[in-house]
PDB file of N, CA, C and O in Angstrom, chain B, residues numbered from 101:
ATOM      1  N   MET B 101      23.585  -6.151 -13.152  1.00  0.00           N
ATOM      2  CA  MET B 101      22.579  -5.124 -13.170  1.00  0.00           C
ATOM      3  C   MET B 101      23.103  -3.861 -12.486  1.00  0.00           C
ATOM      4  O   MET B 101      22.864  -2.760 -12.982  1.00  0.00           O
ATOM      5  N   ALA B 102      23.799  -3.987 -11.381  1.00  0.00           N
ATOM      6  CA  ALA B 102      24.315  -2.826 -10.657  1.00  0.00           C
ATOM      7  C   ALA B 102      25.396  -2.117 -11.459  1.00  0.00           C
ATOM      8  O   ALA B 102      25.540  -0.899 -11.354  1.00  0.00           O
ATOM      9  N   GLU B 103      26.157  -2.858 -12.257  1.00  0.00           N
ATOM     10  CA  GLU B 103      27.210  -2.255 -13.068  1.00  0.00           C
ATOM     11  C   GLU B 103      26.625  -1.352 -14.162  1.00  0.00           C
ATOM     12  O   GLU B 103      27.224  -0.333 -14.507  1.00  0.00           O
ATOM     13  N   ALA B 104      25.492  -1.710 -14.694  1.00  0.00           N
ATOM     14  CA  ALA B 104      24.878  -0.912 -15.751  1.00  0.00           C
ATOM     15  C   ALA B 104      24.437   0.448 -15.233  1.00  0.00           C
ATOM     16  O   ALA B 104      24.539   1.437 -15.958  1.00  0.00           O
ATOM     17  N   THR B 105      23.948   0.525 -13.998  1.00  0.00           N
ATOM     18  CA  THR B 105      23.499   1.801 -13.447  1.00  0.00           C
ATOM     19  C   THR B 105      24.678   2.687 -13.060  1.00  0.00           C
ATOM     20  O   THR B 105      24.550   3.911 -13.055  1.00  0.00           O
ATOM     21  N   ALA B 106      25.814   2.096 -12.741  1.00  0.00           N
ATOM     22  CA  ALA B 106      26.983   2.876 -12.350  1.00  0.00           C
ATOM     23  C   ALA B 106      27.631   3.576 -13.544  1.00  0.00           C
ATOM     24  O   ALA B 106      28.279   4.609 -13.380  1.00  0.00           O
ATOM     25  N   THR B 107      27.460   3.022 -14.739  1.00  0.00           N
ATOM     26  CA  THR B 107      28.075   3.615 -15.917  1.00  0.00           C
ATOM     27  C   THR B 107      27.233   4.712 -16.552  1.00  0.00           C
ATOM     28  O   THR B 107      27.717   5.407 -17.445  1.00  0.00           O
ATOM     29  N   GLN B 108      25.999   4.888 -16.124  1.00  0.00           N
ATOM     30  CA  GLN B 108      25.144   5.921 -16.679  1.00  0.00           C
ATOM     31  C   GLN B 108      25.604   7.299 -16.212  1.00  0.00           C
ATOM     32  O   GLN B 108      26.047   7.464 -15.075  1.00  0.00           O
ATOM     33  N   THR B 109      25.498   8.273 -17.089  1.00  0.00           N
ATOM     34  CA  THR B 109      25.869   9.631 -16.717  1.00  0.00           C
ATOM     35  C   THR B 109      24.729  10.271 -15.928  1.00  0.00           C
ATOM     36  O   THR B 109      23.562   9.980 -16.187  1.00  0.00           O
ATOM     37  N   PRO B 110      25.054  11.139 -14.968  1.00  0.00           N
ATOM     38  CA  PRO B 110      23.994  11.778 -14.192  1.00  0.00           C
ATOM     39  C   PRO B 110      23.198  12.758 -15.057  1.00  0.00           C
ATOM     40  O   PRO B 110      23.747  13.387 -15.962  1.00  0.00           O
ATOM     41  N   VAL B 111      21.930  12.876 -14.775  1.00  0.00           N
ATOM     42  CA  VAL B 111      21.055  13.764 -15.527  1.00  0.00           C
ATOM     43  C   VAL B 111      21.192  15.170 -14.949  1.00  0.00           C
ATOM     44  O   VAL B 111      21.018  15.372 -13.747  1.00  0.00           O
ATOM     45  N   VAL B 112      21.506  16.143 -15.809  1.00  0.00           N
ATOM     46  CA  VAL B 112      21.638  17.530 -15.376  1.00  0.00           C
ATOM     47  C   VAL B 112      20.276  18.189 -15.483  1.00  0.00           C
ATOM     48  O   VAL B 112      19.645  18.173 -16.540  1.00  0.00           O
ATOM     49  N   GLU B 113      19.830  18.770 -14.374  1.00  0.00           N
ATOM     50  CA  GLU B 113      18.515  19.394 -14.345  1.00  0.00           C
ATOM     51  C   GLU B 113      18.569  20.750 -15.046  1.00  0.00           C
ATOM     52  O   GLU B 113      19.471  21.548 -14.790  1.00  0.00           O
ATOM     53  N   GLU B 114      17.624  21.007 -15.912  1.00  0.00           N
ATOM     54  CA  GLU B 114      17.580  22.262 -16.652  1.00  0.00           C
ATOM     55  C   GLU B 114      17.119  23.392 -15.725  1.00  0.00           C
ATOM     56  O   GLU B 114      16.195  23.215 -14.931  1.00  0.00           O
ATOM     57  N   VAL B 115      17.764  24.539 -15.835  1.00  0.00           N
ATOM     58  CA  VAL B 115      17.422  25.686 -15.003  1.00  0.00           C
ATOM     59  C   VAL B 115      16.151  26.318 -15.538  1.00  0.00           C
ATOM     60  O   VAL B 115      16.070  26.661 -16.718  1.00  0.00           O
ATOM     61  N   LYS B 116      15.168  26.472 -14.682  1.00  0.00           N
ATOM     62  CA  LYS B 116      13.888  27.039 -15.081  1.00  0.00           C
ATOM     63  C   LYS B 116      13.732  28.483 -14.642  1.00  0.00           C
ATOM     64  O   LYS B 116      12.987  29.242 -15.261  1.00  0.00           O
ATOM     65  N   ASN B 117      14.434  28.876 -13.567  1.00  0.00           N
ATOM     66  CA  ASN B 117      14.300  30.212 -13.010  1.00  0.00           C
ATOM     67  C   ASN B 117      15.654  30.882 -12.881  1.00  0.00           C
ATOM     68  O   ASN B 117      16.682  30.214 -12.771  1.00  0.00           O
ATOM     69  N   CYS B 118      15.647  32.203 -12.896  1.00  0.00           N
ATOM     70  CA  CYS B 118      16.862  32.986 -12.704  1.00  0.00           C
ATOM     71  C   CYS B 118      17.342  32.767 -11.262  1.00  0.00           C
ATOM     72  O   CYS B 118      16.543  32.872 -10.332  1.00  0.00           O
ATOM     73  N   PRO B 119      18.632  32.465 -11.060  1.00  0.00           N
ATOM     74  CA  PRO B 119      19.112  32.220  -9.703  1.00  0.00           C
ATOM     75  C   PRO B 119      19.113  33.460  -8.807  1.00  0.00           C
ATOM     76  O   PRO B 119      19.123  33.333  -7.583  1.00  0.00           O
ATOM     77  N   THR B 120      19.105  34.650  -9.396  1.00  0.00           N
ATOM     78  CA  THR B 120      19.138  35.886  -8.614  1.00  0.00           C
ATOM     79  C   THR B 120      17.754  36.349  -8.206  1.00  0.00           C
ATOM     80  O   THR B 120      17.489  36.559  -7.022  1.00  0.00           O
ATOM     81  N   CYS B 121      16.860  36.511  -9.189  1.00  0.00           N
ATOM     82  CA  CYS B 121      15.549  37.091  -8.900  1.00  0.00           C
ATOM     83  C   CYS B 121      14.412  36.072  -8.899  1.00  0.00           C
ATOM     84  O   CYS B 121      13.279  36.409  -8.552  1.00  0.00           O
ATOM     85  N   LYS B 122      14.703  34.831  -9.282  1.00  0.00           N
ATOM     86  CA  LYS B 122      13.739  33.715  -9.293  1.00  0.00           C
ATOM     87  C   LYS B 122      12.622  33.871 -10.322  1.00  0.00           C
ATOM     88  O   LYS B 122      11.592  33.206 -10.212  1.00  0.00           O
ATOM     89  N   LYS B 123      12.804  34.731 -11.313  1.00  0.00           N
ATOM     90  CA  LYS B 123      11.825  34.851 -12.392  1.00  0.00           C
ATOM     91  C   LYS B 123      11.979  33.670 -13.337  1.00  0.00           C
ATOM     92  O   LYS B 123      13.081  33.143 -13.489  1.00  0.00           O
ATOM     93  N   PRO B 124      10.888  33.242 -13.978  1.00  0.00           N
ATOM     94  CA  PRO B 124      11.016  32.168 -14.967  1.00  0.00           C
ATOM     95  C   PRO B 124      11.819  32.646 -16.176  1.00  0.00           C
ATOM     96  O   PRO B 124      11.631  33.765 -16.654  1.00  0.00           O
ATOM     97  N   LEU B 125      12.709  31.790 -16.660  1.00  0.00           N
ATOM     98  CA  LEU B 125      13.532  32.128 -17.815  1.00  0.00           C
ATOM     99  C   LEU B 125      12.781  31.811 -19.096  1.00  0.00           C
ATOM    100  O   LEU B 125      12.210  30.731 -19.243  1.00  0.00           O
ATOM    101  N   LYS B 126      12.787  32.757 -20.016  1.00  0.00           N
ATOM    102  CA  LYS B 126      12.195  32.548 -21.318  1.00  0.00           C
ATOM    103  C   LYS B 126      13.307  32.206 -22.289  1.00  0.00           C
ATOM    104  O   LYS B 126      14.361  32.841 -22.275  1.00  0.00           O
ATOM    105  N   LYS B 127      13.086  31.216 -23.126  1.00  0.00           N
ATOM    106  CA  LYS B 127      14.128  30.723 -24.011  1.00  0.00           C
ATOM    107  C   LYS B 127      14.666  31.821 -24.926  1.00  0.00           C
ATOM    108  O   LYS B 127      15.864  31.848 -25.209  1.00  0.00           O
ATOM    109  N   ALA B 128      13.818  32.711 -25.387  1.00  0.00           N
ATOM    110  CA  ALA B 128      14.245  33.756 -26.309  1.00  0.00           C
ATOM    111  C   ALA B 128      15.061  34.845 -25.622  1.00  0.00           C
ATOM    112  O   ALA B 128      15.815  35.551 -26.291  1.00  0.00           O
ATOM    113  N   ARG B 129      14.935  35.000 -24.319  1.00  0.00           N
ATOM    114  CA  ARG B 129      15.598  36.099 -23.631  1.00  0.00           C
ATOM    115  C   ARG B 129      16.428  35.613 -22.448  1.00  0.00           C
ATOM    116  O   ARG B 129      16.238  36.073 -21.322  1.00  0.00           O
ATOM    117  N   ARG B 130      17.342  34.691 -22.701  1.00  0.00           N
ATOM    118  CA  ARG B 130      18.228  34.194 -21.647  1.00  0.00           C
ATOM    119  C   ARG B 130      19.576  34.871 -21.757  1.00  0.00           C
ATOM    120  O   ARG B 130      20.011  35.223 -22.854  1.00  0.00           O
ATOM    121  N   TYR B 131      20.243  35.057 -20.621  1.00  0.00           N
ATOM    122  CA  TYR B 131      21.562  35.679 -20.561  1.00  0.00           C
ATOM    123  C   TYR B 131      22.492  34.650 -19.926  1.00  0.00           C
ATOM    124  O   TYR B 131      22.382  34.370 -18.733  1.00  0.00           O
ATOM    125  N   TYR B 132      23.414  34.083 -20.718  1.00  0.00           N
ATOM    126  CA  TYR B 132      24.283  32.997 -20.268  1.00  0.00           C
ATOM    127  C   TYR B 132      25.669  33.536 -19.949  1.00  0.00           C
ATOM    128  O   TYR B 132      26.339  34.075 -20.830  1.00  0.00           O
ATOM    129  N   ARG B 133      26.108  33.399 -18.708  1.00  0.00           N
ATOM    130  CA  ARG B 133      27.445  33.795 -18.298  1.00  0.00           C
ATOM    131  C   ARG B 133      27.934  32.844 -17.210  1.00  0.00           C
ATOM    132  O   ARG B 133      27.180  32.473 -16.311  1.00  0.00           O
ATOM    133  N   ASN B 134      29.204  32.455 -17.304  1.00  0.00           N
ATOM    134  CA  ASN B 134      29.881  31.628 -16.294  1.00  0.00           C
ATOM    135  C   ASN B 134      29.122  30.341 -15.977  1.00  0.00           C
ATOM    136  O   ASN B 134      29.061  29.925 -14.820  1.00  0.00           O
ATOM    137  N   GLY B 135      28.555  29.719 -16.984  1.00  0.00           N
ATOM    138  CA  GLY B 135      27.914  28.423 -16.797  1.00  0.00           C
ATOM    139  C   GLY B 135      26.517  28.464 -16.223  1.00  0.00           C
ATOM    140  O   GLY B 135      25.984  27.418 -15.851  1.00  0.00           O
ATOM    141  N   THR B 136      25.898  29.638 -16.135  1.00  0.00           N
ATOM    142  CA  THR B 136      24.565  29.766 -15.561  1.00  0.00           C
ATOM    143  C   THR B 136      23.730  30.696 -16.432  1.00  0.00           C
ATOM    144  O   THR B 136      24.263  31.623 -17.042  1.00  0.00           O
ATOM    145  N   TYR B 137      22.430  30.455 -16.491  1.00  0.00           N
ATOM    146  CA  TYR B 137      21.517  31.322 -17.215  1.00  0.00           C
ATOM    147  C   TYR B 137      20.883  32.317 -16.255  1.00  0.00           C
ATOM    148  O   TYR B 137      20.457  31.949 -15.160  1.00  0.00           O
ATOM    149  N   TYR B 138      20.823  33.578 -16.668  1.00  0.00           N
ATOM    150  CA  TYR B 138      20.171  34.647 -15.923  1.00  0.00           C
ATOM    151  C   TYR B 138      19.103  35.261 -16.814  1.00  0.00           C
ATOM    152  O   TYR B 138      19.100  35.031 -18.023  1.00  0.00           O
ATOM    153  N   CYS B 139      18.192  36.045 -16.229  1.00  0.00           N
ATOM    154  CA  CYS B 139      17.148  36.651 -17.049  1.00  0.00           C
ATOM    155  C   CYS B 139      17.655  37.886 -17.785  1.00  0.00           C
ATOM    156  O   CYS B 139      17.128  38.220 -18.846  1.00  0.00           O
ATOM    157  N   ASN B 140      18.669  38.576 -17.248  1.00  0.00           N
ATOM    158  CA  ASN B 140      19.263  39.718 -17.935  1.00  0.00           C
ATOM    159  C   ASN B 140      20.637  40.019 -17.335  1.00  0.00           C
ATOM    160  O   ASN B 140      21.060  39.375 -16.375  1.00  0.00           O
ATOM    161  N   SER B 141      21.325  41.003 -17.910  1.00  0.00           N
ATOM    162  CA  SER B 141      22.677  41.326 -17.444  1.00  0.00           C
ATOM    163  C   SER B 141      22.670  41.945 -16.059  1.00  0.00           C
ATOM    164  O   SER B 141      23.648  41.818 -15.323  1.00  0.00           O
ATOM    165  N   ASN B 142      21.594  42.608 -15.695  1.00  0.00           N
ATOM    166  CA  ASN B 142      21.513  43.216 -14.368  1.00  0.00           C
ATOM    167  C   ASN B 142      21.527  42.137 -13.277  1.00  0.00           C
ATOM    168  O   ASN B 142      22.197  42.299 -12.257  1.00  0.00           O
ATOM    169  N   CYS B 143      20.804  41.060 -13.484  1.00  0.00           N
ATOM    170  CA  CYS B 143      20.799  39.962 -12.510  1.00  0.00           C
ATOM    171  C   CYS B 143      22.171  39.298 -12.429  1.00  0.00           C
ATOM    172  O   CYS B 143      22.603  38.889 -11.352  1.00  0.00           O
ATOM    173  N   PHE B 144      22.857  39.192 -13.571  1.00  0.00           N
ATOM    174  CA  PHE B 144      24.205  38.645 -13.570  1.00  0.00           C
ATOM    175  C   PHE B 144      25.132  39.520 -12.735  1.00  0.00           C
ATOM    176  O   PHE B 144      25.915  39.002 -11.939  1.00  0.00           O
ATOM    177  N   LYS B 145      25.057  40.836 -12.906  1.00  0.00           N
ATOM    178  CA  LYS B 145      25.906  41.763 -12.153  1.00  0.00           C
ATOM    179  C   LYS B 145      25.596  41.709 -10.662  1.00  0.00           C
ATOM    180  O   LYS B 145      26.512  41.786  -9.843  1.00  0.00           O
ATOM    181  N   LYS B 146      24.321  41.578 -10.292  1.00  0.00           N
ATOM    182  CA  LYS B 146      23.935  41.450  -8.889  1.00  0.00           C
ATOM    183  C   LYS B 146      24.503  40.171  -8.276  1.00  0.00           C
ATOM    184  O   LYS B 146      24.981  40.176  -7.141  1.00  0.00           O
ATOM    185  N   ALA B 147      24.449  39.088  -9.026  1.00  0.00           N
ATOM    186  CA  ALA B 147      24.971  37.811  -8.546  1.00  0.00           C
ATOM    187  C   ALA B 147      26.482  37.891  -8.347  1.00  0.00           C
ATOM    188  O   ALA B 147      27.004  37.362  -7.366  1.00  0.00           O
ATOM    189  N   GLN B 148      27.190  38.548  -9.267  1.00  0.00           N
ATOM    190  CA  GLN B 148      28.640  38.703  -9.152  1.00  0.00           C
ATOM    191  C   GLN B 148      28.999  39.567  -7.949  1.00  0.00           C
ATOM    192  O   GLN B 148      29.951  39.264  -7.230  1.00  0.00           O
ATOM    193  N   ALA B 149      28.243  40.640  -7.724  1.00  0.00           N
ATOM    194  CA  ALA B 149      28.510  41.529  -6.595  1.00  0.00           C
ATOM    195  C   ALA B 149      28.271  40.823  -5.266  1.00  0.00           C
ATOM    196  O   ALA B 149      29.045  40.994  -4.324  1.00  0.00           O
ATOM    197  N   SER B 150      27.208  40.034  -5.186  1.00  0.00           N
ATOM    198  CA  SER B 150      26.924  39.326  -3.941  1.00  0.00           C
ATOM    199  C   SER B 150      27.948  38.225  -3.683  1.00  0.00           C
ATOM    200  O   SER B 150      28.309  37.971  -2.534  1.00  0.00           O
ATOM    201  N   ALA B 151      28.417  37.572  -4.744  1.00  0.00           N
ATOM    202  CA  ALA B 151      29.447  36.540  -4.580  1.00  0.00           C
ATOM    203  C   ALA B 151      30.762  37.168  -4.128  1.00  0.00           C
ATOM    204  O   ALA B 151      31.466  36.613  -3.284  1.00  0.00           O
ATOM    205  N   LYS B 152      31.082  38.310  -4.688  1.00  0.00           N
ATOM    206  CA  LYS B 152      32.315  39.013  -4.307  1.00  0.00           C
ATOM    207  C   LYS B 152      32.241  39.474  -2.857  1.00  0.00           C
ATOM    208  O   LYS B 152      33.226  39.367  -2.127  1.00  0.00           O
ATOM    209  N   ALA B 153      31.086  39.987  -2.426  1.00  0.00           N
ATOM    210  CA  ALA B 153      30.911  40.433  -1.053  1.00  0.00           C
ATOM    211  C   ALA B 153      30.996  39.254  -0.080  1.00  0.00           C
ATOM    212  O   ALA B 153      31.591  39.372   0.992  1.00  0.00           O
ATOM    213  N   ALA B 154      30.407  38.129  -0.451  1.00  0.00           N
ATOM    214  CA  ALA B 154      30.451  36.945   0.414  1.00  0.00           C
ATOM    215  C   ALA B 154      31.880  36.426   0.539  1.00  0.00           C
ATOM    216  O   ALA B 154      32.295  35.995   1.615  1.00  0.00           O
ATOM    217  N   LYS B 155      32.627  36.465  -0.554  1.00  0.00           N
ATOM    218  CA  LYS B 155      34.017  36.011  -0.532  1.00  0.00           C
ATOM    219  C   LYS B 155      34.871  36.937   0.340  1.00  0.00           C
ATOM    220  O   LYS B 155      35.720  36.470   1.099  1.00  0.00           O
ATOM    221  N   ALA B 156      34.646  38.241   0.230  1.00  0.00           N
ATOM    222  CA  ALA B 156      35.392  39.203   1.041  1.00  0.00           C
ATOM    223  C   ALA B 156      35.055  39.043   2.521  1.00  0.00           C
ATOM    224  O   ALA B 156      35.929  39.160   3.380  1.00  0.00           O
ATOM    225  N   GLU B 157      33.799  38.779   2.809  1.00  0.00           N
ATOM    226  CA  GLU B 157      33.371  38.592   4.201  1.00  0.00           C
ATOM    227  C   GLU B 157      33.971  37.321   4.795  1.00  0.00           C
ATOM    228  O   GLU B 157      34.342  37.294   5.968  1.00  0.00           O
ATOM    229  N   ALA B 158      34.063  36.276   3.987  1.00  0.00           N
ATOM    230  CA  ALA B 158      34.611  35.014   4.460  1.00  0.00           C
ATOM    231  C   ALA B 158      36.112  35.123   4.715  1.00  0.00           C
ATOM    232  O   ALA B 158      36.630  34.506   5.646  1.00  0.00           O
ATOM    233  N   SER B 159      36.804  35.894   3.903  1.00  0.00           N
ATOM    234  CA  SER B 159      38.255  36.014   4.076  1.00  0.00           C
ATOM    235  C   SER B 159      38.622  37.038   5.131  1.00  0.00           C
ATOM    236  O   SER B 159      39.738  36.994   5.649  1.00  0.00           O
ATOM    237  N   GLU B 160      37.738  37.953   5.470  1.00  0.00           N
ATOM    238  CA  GLU B 160      38.031  39.000   6.444  1.00  0.00           C
ATOM    239  C   GLU B 160      38.335  38.469   7.841  1.00  0.00           C
ATOM    240  O   GLU B 160      39.336  38.889   8.421  1.00  0.00           O
ATOM    241  N   PRO B 161      37.533  37.570   8.419  1.00  0.00           N
ATOM    242  CA  PRO B 161      37.858  37.062   9.758  1.00  0.00           C
ATOM    243  C   PRO B 161      39.161  36.263   9.786  1.00  0.00           C
ATOM    244  O   PRO B 161      39.856  36.258  10.802  1.00  0.00           O
ATOM    245  N   ALA B 162      39.496  35.596   8.700  1.00  0.00           N
ATOM    246  CA  ALA B 162      40.732  34.815   8.655  1.00  0.00           C
ATOM    247  C   ALA B 162      41.940  35.742   8.722  1.00  0.00           C
ATOM    248  O   ALA B 162      42.946  35.394   9.340  1.00  0.00           O
ATOM    249  N   GLU B 163      41.861  36.904   8.105  1.00  0.00           N
ATOM    250  CA  GLU B 163      42.958  37.853   8.160  1.00  0.00           C
ATOM    251  C   GLU B 163      43.107  38.446   9.553  1.00  0.00           C
ATOM    252  O   GLU B 163      44.226  38.710   9.993  1.00  0.00           O
ATOM    253  N   GLY B 164      42.004  38.657  10.249  1.00  0.00           N
ATOM    254  CA  GLY B 164      42.042  39.207  11.602  1.00  0.00           C
ATOM    255  C   GLY B 164      42.627  38.219  12.591  1.00  0.00           C
ATOM    256  O   GLY B 164      43.212  38.643  13.587  1.00  0.00           O
ATOM    257  N   ALA B 165      42.497  36.931  12.364  1.00  0.00           N
ATOM    258  CA  ALA B 165      43.007  35.921  13.273  1.00  0.00           C
ATOM    259  C   ALA B 165      44.525  35.784  13.176  1.00  0.00           C
ATOM    260  O   ALA B 165      45.161  35.307  14.116  1.00  0.00           O
ATOM    261  N   LYS B 166      45.111  36.193  12.057  1.00  0.00           N
ATOM    262  CA  LYS B 166      46.550  36.084  11.879  1.00  0.00           C
ATOM    263  C   LYS B 166      47.309  37.040  12.795  1.00  0.00           C
ATOM    264  O   LYS B 166      48.343  36.674  13.353  1.00  0.00           O
ATOM    265  N   GLY B 167      46.808  38.248  12.951  1.00  0.00           N
ATOM    266  CA  GLY B 167      47.557  39.286  13.656  1.00  0.00           C
ATOM    267  C   GLY B 167      47.236  39.337  15.073  1.00  0.00           C
ATOM    268  O   GLY B 167      47.787  40.162  15.802  1.00  0.00           O
TER     269      GLY B 167
END
């Protein structure tokens, strides 16, 4: 019985809201980029900018510790 549950694939939860602005996604007006659905291209650009800023912030202290 335990072997049968181990072979099952995990269930992927469907995204209901935009990860940036938290608006509900409408099937007719979804914007799919990089494996995620957004409500429009503006939210996608905001998400990319915030990810880039977070990455730069995380790498900044590491560079200061070297010198």
